[in-house]
C-alpha positions in Angstrom: 76.4 112.6 54.0 77.8 109.6 52.1 77.9 107.6 55.3 74.2 108.4 55.9 73.3 107.4 52.4 75.2 104.1 52.7 73.4 103.4 56.0 70.0 103.9 54.3 71.1 101.6 51.4 72.2 98.9 53.9 68.8 99.2 55.6 66.7 98.9 52.4 66.4 95.1 52.2 65.4 94.9 55.8 62.8 97.6 55.3 61.4 95.6 52.4 61.5 92.3 54.4 59.7 93.6 57.4 57.1 95.9 55.8 53.7 95.0 57.4 55.3 92.7 60.0 54.5 92.9 63.7 57.3 93.2 66.3 56.8 92.6 70.0 59.2 94.7 72.1 59.7 94.1 75.8 61.1 97.3 77.3 62.5 97.1 80.8 65.4 97.3 83.1 67.1 100.3 84.4 67.1 102.0 81.0 63.5 102.8 81.8 64.6 105.3 84.4 66.9 107.2 82.0 65.1 110.1 80.3 67.4 110.2 77.3 67.2 106.5 76.7 63.4 106.6 77.1 63.2 109.3 74.5 65.5 107.2 72.1 63.3 104.2 72.7 60.1 106.2 71.9 61.7 107.6 68.7 62.7 104.1 67.6 59.1 102.8 68.1 57.8 105.8 66.1 60.3 105.1 63.3 59.3 101.5 63.1 55.7 102.5 62.7 56.6 105.1 60.1 58.3 102.5 57.9 55.4 100.1 58.0 56.3 97.8 60.9 53.7 97.3 63.7 55.4 97.5 67.1 53.6 96.1 70.2 55.3 97.2 73.4 55.3 95.2 76.7 57.0 97.0 79.6 58.4 95.9 82.9 59.0 98.0 86.0 60.7 95.9 88.7 63.0 98.7 90.0 60.1 101.1 90.1 57.8 98.7 92.0 60.7 98.1 94.4 61.2 101.8 95.0 57.5 102.4 95.6 57.3 99.4 98.1 60.3 100.8 99.9 58.7 104.2 100.1 55.5 102.7 101.5 57.4 100.5 104.0 56.2 97.2 102.4 58.8 94.4 102.7 59.1 91.8 99.9 61.1 88.8 99.0 62.2 87.0 95.8 62.1 83.3 94.8 64.0 82.4 91.6 63.8 86.0 90.5 60.1 86.4 91.0 58.8 88.8 93.6 56.6 87.1 96.3 53.4 89.2 95.8 50.9 89.4 98.6 47.7 91.5 98.3 49.3 94.8 99.3 52.3 94.2 96.9 49.9 93.3 94.1 48.0 96.6 94.5 51.3 98.5 94.4 52.5 96.6 91.4 49.4 97.3 89.4 49.4 100.9 90.4 53.0 101.4 89.2 52.8 99.1 86.1 49.4 100.0 84.7 49.5 103.6 86.0 52.7 105.7 86.2 55.0 103.6 84.0 52.5 102.8 81.4 51.3 106.3 80.9 54.8 107.8 81.0 55.8 105.4 78.2 52.7 106.3 76.1 53.5 109.9 76.7 57.1 109.5 75.3 55.8 107.8 72.2 53.1 110.4 71.6 55.6 113.2 72.2 57.9 111.6 69.6 55.2 111.9 67.0 53.5 108.5 67.4 50.1 107.5 68.5 50.1 105.0 71.4 47.5 103.7 73.8 48.3 102.2 77.2 46.5 99.0 78.3 47.1 96.2 80.7 46.5 92.4 80.3 43.2 93.0 82.2 41.7 95.0 79.3 39.3 93.3 76.9 40.3 89.9 78.3 43.7 90.2 76.8 45.5 88.0 79.3 43.9 85.2 81.5 46.5 84.5 84.1 47.2 81.2 85.9 48.9 81.3 89.4 52.6 80.5 89.4 54.1 78.2 92.0 57.7 77.2 92.6 59.3 74.4 94.5 62.3 74.6 96.7 64.4 71.8 98.2 64.8 71.9 102.0 68.6 72.0 102.7 68.2 69.6 105.7 65.6 67.1 104.6 66.1 67.5 100.8 62.3 67.4 100.5 60.8 69.5 97.7 58.5 72.1 99.2 55.9 74.2 97.3 56.6 77.9 97.7 53.5 80.1 97.4 54.4 83.3 95.4 51.1 84.9 96.1 49.6 86.9 93.2 52.2 86.0 90.6 50.9 84.6 87.4 51.7 83.5 83.9 49.7 83.8 80.7 47.2 80.9 80.4 45.1 82.3 77.5 45.5 85.3 75.2 42.7 87.1 73.4 44.4 89.1 70.8 41.3 91.2 69.8 42.3 94.4 71.4 45.8 94.3 69.9 44.4 93.7 66.5 41.9 96.6 66.9 44.7 99.0 67.9 47.1 98.0 65.1 44.3 98.3 62.5 43.8 101.9 63.8 47.5 102.7 63.5 47.9 102.9 67.3 50.9 101.4 69.1 49.7 99.2 72.0 51.7 99.7 75.2 50.9 96.8 77.6 51.4 96.5 81.3 52.2 93.0 82.6 49.2 92.3 84.8 46.4 89.9 84.0 43.2 88.6 85.5 42.9 85.0 86.8 39.8 82.8 86.4 39.4 83.3 90.2 38.9 87.1 89.6 42.2 88.1 91.2 44.8 90.3 89.6 48.2 88.7 88.9 51.5 90.3 88.4 53.3 88.7 85.4 57.0 88.7 84.5 57.2 91.1 81.5 59.6 88.9 79.5 57.2 85.9 79.9 54.3 88.0 78.9 56.0 89.6 75.8 57.0 86.1 74.6 53.6 84.7 75.1 52.0 87.7 73.2 54.5 87.4 70.4 53.6 83.7 69.9 49.9 84.4 70.1 49.8 87.2 67.5 52.3 85.6 65.1 54.9 88.3 65.5 57.9 88.3 63.1 60.3 89.3 65.9 60.5 89.4 69.7 62.9 91.8 71.2 63.9 91.7 74.9 65.6 94.9 75.9 67.4 94.4 79.1 70.5 95.5 81.2 73.0 93.2 79.5 74.5 93.1 76.0 73.2 89.7 75.2 74.4 86.1 75.8 78.2 86.1 76.4 80.6 83.3 75.9 83.0 82.4 78.6 85.7 84.6 77.1 83.3 87.6 77.2 82.5 87.8 73.5 78.9 88.1 72.4 77.1 85.0 71.0 75.1 86.5 68.2 73.4 83.5 66.6 71.8 80.6 68.6 69.3 77.8 68.2 67.7 75.5 70.8 70.4 72.8 70.5 73.2 75.3 71.0 71.4 76.9 73.9 70.9 73.5 75.7 74.7 73.0 75.5 75.4 76.5 76.8 73.1 76.1 79.8 74.6 72.6 80.5 78.2 73.9 80.6 77.3 77.0 82.6 77.9 79.6 79.9 74.2 80.6 80.2 73.3 80.9 83.9 71.4 82.9 86.5 68.9 85.6 85.3 69.8 84.9 81.6 68.2 81.4 81.7 64.6 82.6 82.0 65.2 85.2 79.3 66.7 82.6 76.9 63.9 80.2 77.7 61.4 82.9 76.8 63.1 83.3 73.4 63.1 79.6 72.7 59.4 79.3 73.7 58.5 82.2 71.4 60.3 80.7 68.4 58.7 77.3 69.1 55.4 79.1 69.0 56.0 80.5 65.6 58.0 83.7 66.0 60.7 83.9 63.3 63.4 85.0 65.7 63.8 86.4 69.2 66.6 88.9 70.2 68.1 89.8 73.5 69.5 93.4 73.4 71.1 95.9 75.7 68.4 98.6 76.2 71.1 101.0 77.6 72.6 101.3 74.1 70.9 104.1 72.2 68.9 102.8 69.2 70.2 99.3 69.8 66.9 97.9 68.3 67.3 99.8 65.0 70.9 98.6 64.8 69.7 95.0 65.2 66.9 95.3 62.7 68.5 97.4 60.0 72.2 96.5 59.9 74.0 93.3 58.8 76.1 93.2 62.0 73.2 93.4 64.4 73.5 94.4 68.0 72.4 91.5 70.3 71.9 87.7 70.6 69.5 86.3 68.0 67.6 83.0 68.7 66.0 81.2 65.8 64.5 77.9 65.0 
């Protein structure tokens, strides 16, 4: 009982600091497929709302999209971690993201005692998307070639109205990462990128990227808990930050540059990792700040 009391006392200054603040939480990775972890995550979101914090959830769904494409016999490829998305793949991605995953997550939050509403970036003009292109160097000619990723986009403009309306009504927005382009097409958007863009656009206090890794690790395997843009540049240059961690850390840096106080990369497979990060001195992930 004493330990629980001490935990509450430790949390008190953080409860006071974040009262009324908005947090954007990207929920993704394989933790989404674990029922117990999904329940823990929903309880964390409801607790944040109960103590006066306004959580905004943006979710991914890459593994689930991949499983559905495989079931339907649709082959797909990746370029720099982004799924090449033709018209058929785009339809499946929207069906999975804005349909089954979105509503399942809404159901978990509501079942935990919260009030959540599921939307996508297409609702109320929330996200206007711009088509993403990538270049690849030909190994023989060394000429840069443009790679067409199909219906893969990135946020070009954000209209925060629907988020403000839901927060004002004490409803937790749960957002699927698809958006509408100026050309009228639907675009699949990387969930990390979308969460970071939304966090900057709404002036969030914190951005949390819940993923399948503990955070940014040093070369000796220890966790790097406190980073700024200068330190990150050095870590990328010496290879400490590499591969799939680079776009995540770039999302954090961009969000902080857009006005978010800090961004955190957390292991979503650890029960209640977000609460440990928010309400304890030790934290639980890698924090990126200005």
